[in-house]
N, C-alpha and C positions, 0 to 999 in steps of 0.2 A: 657960696653959702646960702644965698637966697633960694636957689633951685633945690638944694637938699632939704631946706626947711619945708617948702610946699610939698615935696615928695613925702616926707615923713608925716605931715599933717593929713595928707590924703590916705596914707596907709592906716593911720590911727583912726580916721573916720570910717574907713572900710571895715576895720576890725570891730568897731563899735556896732556898725550895722549888722555884721555877721553875728555878734553876740546877741543882739536884740532878736534877730531872726531865729536863732537857736532857742531862745526863750519862748518865742511864739510857737515854734514847732513842738517844744516840750509840753506846753499848755494844751495844744491840739491833741497830741498823743495821749495825754492824761484824760482828756474829754472822750476820746474814742474808746479808750480802755474802760472808762467808767460807764459809758453807754453800753458796752458789751456785757459788762459784769453786773450792772445795776438792773433791778427788776423793772420790767416794763410797766405800763400803767395798770395792768391787771394782775401783777405778780409774775413770778417766774425768774428766769435767769438769763442765759446767754442768747444773743441774736444770731440767726443764720447770716452768713455773708452773702453778698450779691452773687458771688460765684456759685454758692450752694443753691440759691433760689433760682438761678437761671439754668440749672442742670436738669437732667431728665426727671428727677423726682422732686424738684424744687417747688412746684406749685400743685400740691395734692388737693384732692377733693376734701371738703370739710367733713366733720363727723356726721354719721347718719342720724344722730339725735342732737338737738341743741343743748348746750349746758343748762342745767335746771334754773340757774339764776338769770338767764337771758330773757329780757322782756321786749327787746327791739323787734324789728321786722325779721321774718324768716330768712335765713341764709342757707337753708338746706339745699343740696344739689349744686352748690357753687364751689368753685375753686377758691383757694386762699386769696388769690389776687383779685377776686370779685367781691370779697366780703368786707364788711365794715371793720375798722381797726378795733373798735370796742369789743366786737364779737370775737375777733382773733385773740384778744387779750384773755377773754374767758376760756376760749378753747385751749390756749397755751397753759393756763392754770389747771384746767381739767386734765390735760395730757401729762403735766408734771405729777399731779396726784396719781393718775393711772400708772405712770412709770414707777412711782414709789411703791404702789401696791404690787405691781408685777415683780419688782426686784425682791420683795419680801417673800414671794412664793417661788420655791425652787422650780416648779414645773413651768412657770411663766416668766422666769427671769430673762430668757432670751428675747422676749418682746419689749422689755423695758427700754432697750437701746433705741428701738424704732419710735416709741412714744416720745422719748426725749428729743429725737431728731425732728419729729413733727412739731413738738412744742417750740423748738428753736425756729423752725420755719414759720410758724404762726406769729411769733414775736417779730421775726424779721419782716414778714409781709405787713404787719401792723405798723411798724416803724417806717417802712418804705411808703405805704399809702399815706401816712400822716405827713410825710415830707413832701407830698405833692405828686408822687409818681402816678402816671396815667398809662394805661395799656396802649400798645402800639395800634395805630389804625389798621384795621383789616383791609386788605386790598379788595377791590371789586371782584366779585367772583367771575372767573372765566371758565366756569364749569361746563363741560360738554358731556353728553350722555355716553357712558362707556359702550364699547362695541358689543359686549355680551348681552346688553339689555335690549338691543335692537332685534327685531324678528328676523329669522333666517330666510323666511319666504316673503317676497314683496307683498304689500297690502292689497294690490289689485288682484293677485292670485288667491289670497286668503278669502276675500269677500265674494269671489265668483265661484261657481260650481264647475267641476271639470267636465261634466256632461250635461246636456240639455235635459235628459230624461232622469228625473228624480222620483218617479212613481214608486220604485221599489223601496224607497226610504220609509214611506208610510204604509207599506203593505199592499198597495193597489196594483192593478195590472195596467201597463202602459196603453194597451189598446182599449181598455175600459170593459172588456168582457172577461168573465171568469172562464178559463179554459181548463180548469181541472187541476192543475198543479202537478207536482211530481209525485 
């Protein structure tokens, strides 16, 4: 009877721990869903996933012009991963606005999808940067000059003249006397 009692107590204890773990998982899942659905610090909607941001188009160049409300340092010419998160919040807000304008115009409706995707990416990069993400260290360059940039003729032949007599190049006669010409 003693053995059965301790066995039952261990099972009950395990079930309690499982229930608590399920509650924690539910809370975490709610937080993740709220983070995806809630507007980021600059407005907007959904965040791009890590998978989307690591894809071929996941780190686009920022807009050609800064949002008009941006007063911080210039971020022009940078990829999203190189920008400040506050700037990316404003870019996401700008892209959301742009997408709503494009969707309202039938001729530009097809572009709204891409503006919304870039807005998601901007919010995703802002969140990723705020969480402490750092770019991977670039390895030391092992660059060697490509074959096609090397001259086809060796330098010692290029610098020397093929003949000792170069007087015809400047119009003079090698013997120094004018013999009439042809």
